[in-house]
C-alpha positions in Angstrom: 86.4 76.6 90.8 85.2 78.3 94.0 81.7 79.2 94.8 82.7 82.8 95.6 84.2 83.2 92.1 81.0 82.0 90.4 78.8 84.0 92.8 80.3 87.2 91.3 78.9 86.5 87.9 75.8 88.5 86.9 73.2 88.9 84.1 74.3 91.3 81.4 78.0 90.2 81.5 79.6 89.3 78.2 81.1 86.0 77.4 84.6 87.6 77.6 83.8 88.9 81.1 82.6 85.5 82.3 85.7 83.8 80.8 88.1 86.2 82.4 86.4 85.8 85.9 85.5 82.1 85.8 87.6 80.5 83.1 86.5 77.9 80.6 83.3 76.0 81.5 83.2 72.3 82.1 80.5 71.9 79.4 78.9 74.1 76.7 75.6 73.5 75.0 73.9 75.3 72.1 70.1 75.3 71.9 67.6 77.5 70.0 69.4 80.8 70.1 70.9 80.3 73.6 74.2 78.9 74.8 74.6 77.3 78.2 77.9 77.1 80.0 78.1 74.7 82.9 80.5 75.2 85.8 81.1 73.0 88.9 82.6 73.9 92.2 84.6 71.9 94.7 81.8 72.0 97.2 79.2 70.4 94.8 77.5 73.4 93.3 76.5 73.2 89.6 76.2 76.6 87.9 74.5 77.1 84.6 75.2 80.4 82.8 72.8 81.1 79.9 73.7 83.4 77.1 71.6 85.0 74.4 74.0 86.4 71.8 77.0 87.6 73.7 75.3 88.4 77.1 74.3 86.5 80.2 70.5 86.4 80.5 70.2 83.8 83.3 72.2 82.1 86.0 70.9 78.9 87.6 72.4 77.3 90.7 71.8 73.8 92.0 73.5 71.5 94.5 74.6 68.1 93.3 
């Protein structure tokens, strides 16, 4: 997965939109009404996409 592909994700997107742009995440976690999808890039970025219901509410970036 490229950094540029994940950079195009934004809050408000639906799960279907994220899947069509970024594909399936490496990991999925469910917790207290939110779902977190974890993506990694070839240049060591970890991207956490947080959903409430069907929509992205937060995107967190960190470098591993």
